[in-house]
C-alpha positions in Angstrom: -10.1 -22.8 1.7 -7.7 -19.6 2.5 -9.7 -18.3 5.7 -9.8 -21.8 7.1 -5.9 -22.2 6.8 -5.4 -19.1 8.6 -7.7 -20.3 11.4 -6.0 -23.3 11.8 -2.5 -21.4 11.9 -3.7 -19.4 14.5 -5.2 -22.0 16.3 -1.7 -23.9 16.1 0.2 -20.0 17.1 -1.8 -19.3 20.0 -2.3 -15.3 20.6 -3.3 -13.4 23.0 -6.3 -10.8 22.3 -5.2 -7.1 22.9 -8.4 -5.2 21.6 -11.5 -6.1 20.0 -13.3 -2.9 18.6 -15.1 -1.6 15.5 -14.8 0.6 13.1 -17.2 2.0 10.5 -18.0 -0.7 8.7 -16.4 -4.3 10.2 -14.7 -5.3 13.8 -11.1 -5.5 14.3 -9.0 -7.5 16.1 -5.6 -6.8 17.5 -3.2 -9.8 18.6 0.0 -10.6 20.1 2.1 -13.8 19.5 5.1 -15.4 21.6 7.6 -13.2 20.4 5.6 -9.7 20.7 4.8 -9.1 17.2 1.2 -7.4 16.9 -1.3 -8.4 14.2 -4.3 -6.4 13.0 -6.9 -7.9 10.8 -10.3 -7.5 10.3 -12.8 -9.7 12.0 -11.7 -13.1 13.2 -9.9 -15.5 10.0 -9.5 -12.0 8.3 -6.5 -11.5 6.5 -3.9 -9.2 8.6 -3.5 -5.9 7.3 -0.7 -5.1 9.8 1.9 -6.6 11.1 4.5 -4.8 13.4 7.4 -6.0 15.9 7.3 -2.9 18.2 10.2 -0.9 17.9 11.7 -2.4 14.6 10.2 -0.1 12.3 12.4 -1.6 9.4 11.2 -5.1 9.3 8.0 -5.1 7.4 6.6 -8.4 8.2 4.2 -8.4 5.4 5.5 -9.3 2.4 3.5 -7.5 0.3 4.3 -4.2 2.2 7.8 -4.7 1.2 7.0 -5.2 -2.3 5.2 -1.8 -2.1 8.6 -0.2 -0.5 10.0 -1.4 -3.8 8.1 0.4 -5.9 9.7 3.5 -4.5 12.1 3.1 -6.3 10.5 4.5 -9.6 11.1 7.6 -8.0 14.7 9.4 -7.7 14.4 10.7 -3.9 10.8 11.0 -2.6 10.6 14.5 -0.8 6.9 14.3 -0.4 4.8 11.0 -0.2 1.2 10.0 0.8 0.0 7.1 2.1 -3.9 6.5 1.7 -4.7 3.8 3.7 -2.5 3.3 7.5 -3.6 0.2 9.5 -1.5 -0.2 12.1 0.7 2.6 10.3 3.9 0.0 9.3 3.7 1.7 6.0 3.8 5.4 7.4 6.8 4.5 10.3 8.7 2.4 7.8 8.6 5.6 5.1 9.4 7.7 8.3 12.6 6.0 9.1 13.8 5.6 5.6 13.4 8.8 4.4 14.2 10.9 7.6 14.1 14.1 5.6 10.7 13.6 3.4 7.1 15.2 4.7 4.6 12.6 4.8 1.3 12.5 4.8 -1.0 9.1 6.4 -4.7 9.7 5.3 -7.1 6.8 6.9 -10.9 7.5 6.9 -11.3 5.9 10.5 -10.2 7.7 13.7 -10.4 4.7 15.6 -8.1 2.6 12.9 -5.6 5.6 14.0 -6.4 5.3 17.6 -5.5 1.3 17.6 -2.2 2.5 15.4 -1.1 4.5 18.0 -2.1 2.6 21.0 -0.8 -0.6 19.8 1.5 -0.9 16.7 3.8 2.2 18.4 2.7 4.8 15.6 3.0 8.6 15.9 2.9 11.7 14.4 5.2 14.9 14.4 7.0 17.0 12.0 7.5 14.6 9.1 4.0 12.6 9.8 0.8 13.9 9.6 -2.0 12.3 10.1 -5.2 13.2 8.4 -9.0 11.7 9.2 -11.1 11.7 6.1 -11.8 9.9 2.9 -8.9 9.1 0.7 -10.7 10.2 -2.2 -11.6 13.6 -0.8 -7.8 14.2 0.8 -6.9 13.8 -3.5 -9.3 15.8 -4.4 -8.6 18.5 -2.8 -5.9 21.3 -4.2 -3.2 21.2 -2.2 0.8 20.0 -3.3 2.3 17.8 -5.4 3.6 14.8 -4.5 6.5 12.1 -5.4 5.0 9.5 -4.4 1.3 8.0 -3.7 0.8 4.5 -2.4 -2.8 3.8 -2.7 -3.3 0.7 0.0 -6.6 1.5 1.8 -8.4 -1.6 2.2 -11.5 -2.4 3.9 -13.4 -5.7 5.6 -15.0 -5.4 1.7 -11.4 -4.7 -0.1 -10.6 -2.4 -1.9 -13.2 0.5 -2.2 -14.1 1.0 -5.9 -14.1 4.6 -5.8 -10.6 4.0 -5.5 -10.6 1.8 -8.8 -12.3 4.4 -11.3 -11.3 6.5 -14.1 -12.6 9.8 -12.4 -10.1 8.7 -8.9 -6.7 7.7 -11.0 -6.7 11.1 -13.2 -7.0 13.1 -10.0 -4.6 11.1 -8.2 -2.6 11.7 -11.6 -2.7 15.0 -10.9 -1.8 15.5 -7.3 2.1 13.7 -8.4 5.0 16.2 -8.8 6.9 15.6 -11.6 8.8 12.1 -12.3 6.1 11.0 -9.8 4.5 7.7 -9.0 1.8 6.2 -7.9 2.0 2.4 -5.7 -1.1 0.7 -6.0 -1.4 -2.6 -3.9 -4.0 -4.1 -5.3 -5.8 -8.2 -4.9 -6.1 -10.5 -7.8 -8.2 -13.1 -6.5 -10.9 -13.3 -5.6 -11.3 -9.8 -7.6 -13.5 -9.8 -10.7 -13.0 -6.6 -11.3 -9.0 -6.9 -11.7 -9.3 -7.0 -15.3 -11.0 -4.2 -15.1 -8.9 -2.0 -12.5 -5.7 -3.5 -14.6 -7.0 -1.5 -17.8 -8.4 1.4 -16.2 -4.4 2.5 -15.0 -3.2 2.0 -18.4 -5.7 3.7 -19.9 -5.2 6.9 -16.8 -1.1 6.7 -17.0 1.5 6.7 -19.0 3.4 4.1 -18.4 2.2 1.2 -16.1 4.3 -1.9 -14.4 3.4 -4.3 -11.9 5.3 -6.8 -10.2 4.0 -10.2 -8.2 4.5 -10.6 -4.4 5.5 -14.4 -3.8 3.2 -16.4 -1.9 0.1 -14.0 -2.5 -2.7 -12.6 -4.2 -1.5 -8.8 -4.1 0.1 -7.4 -7.4 1.5 -4.3 -7.0 0.9 -1.2 -10.0 3.4 1.0 -10.2 1.7 3.9 -12.6 4.1 6.4 -13.9 3.0 9.9 -15.5 5.7 10.9 -18.0 7.0 8.8 -21.3 10.9 8.6 -20.2 11.8 4.7 -19.5 14.3 3.4 -16.8 16.5 0.8 -18.3 15.5 -2.2 -16.0 18.9 -3.2 -14.9 19.2 0.4 -13.9 15.9 0.5 -11.5 17.3 -2.4 -10.1 20.6 -0.9 -9.3 19.0 1.5 -8.1 17.0 -0.6 -5.9 20.0 -1.5 -4.4 21.4 1.3 -3.5 18.5 2.2 -1.5 18.5 -0.7 0.3 22.5 -0.3 1.3 22.1 3.3 2.1 19.4 3.5 4.3 19.7 0.2 5.9 16.6 -1.5 4.7 16.9 -5.3 6.0 15.4 -7.1 2.4 16.2 -6.5 -0.7 14.5 -4.7 -3.1 15.8 -5.1 -6.0 14.3 -9.2 -5.4 11.5 -8.1 -5.2 11.4 -6.1 -8.3 12.8 -8.8 -9.8 9.8 -10.9 -9.5 7.7 -10.6 -12.5 8.2 -7.0 -13.3 6.3 -6.7 -16.2 5.9 -3.5 -18.0 2.2 -2.9 -19.3 0.4 -5.9 -17.4 -3.3 -7.2 -17.6 -5.1 -8.8 -20.4 -4.0 -6.7 -23.4 -6.5 -4.9 -25.8 -9.7 -2.5 -24.9 -12.5 -5.2 -24.7 -11.8 -4.8 -20.5 -14.4 -1.9 -19.1 -13.0 1.2 -18.1 -14.0 1.8 -14.2 -16.3 5.1 -13.9 -18.1 6.4 -11.6 -21.5 6.3 -11.9 -23.1 8.7 -13.7 -25.6 11.1 -11.4 
């Protein structure tokens, strides 16, 4: 079992426990290894929510976070970015370093989690990076300025909340996109019986849907676009390469996009039910 493998790995390479606290739903743990890297996870043996090497915001230790960044190649020049789900703050800190002229809003439902991100992972707000303690769905559904990129990465101890996967939520998210913008979503294929319906719901709500795998994980990155104009695959990979080179990104965005990049992914046809809000 995967969680047993994580426990065995942790025992083989012991880490110092820095903090044990509770979120609104579960216990969360902060540990540090001999190299100074800090790890955030829900419960012992749970998946890592963030891994940060203090002082190295461009490193992005977790493979799925690097893959999320590759999705930004679908947008020419991100000027406003929304991140739903902060964790240890690795993604917002990376984006602030790579796009210093962009405005970044980071939303998390748990004030305690944001405090941990500040105390242990170097996360801090400034004139271009602002945090908001509120439900991600409520933030998106509240009228406000549009975003060039909306990143959905709001995982809790029980996975991605269903309320952030429904048709109603995705249509509200689409409405907050600027022209030419993209929604980049981190989803898990297994164990996730709702994955086929999640993909089908994205397909129903957006004009284009792309996806690519994250190596050695069950994560899949979905990139949803509200416009019909397609960027040739070669041009997309060239844009990713230019982005990495011009911003000093220390990993290959082009290679990440090349990993099983699919146009219109997931089970085809309408037999998969759409995820919708419960009727009131």
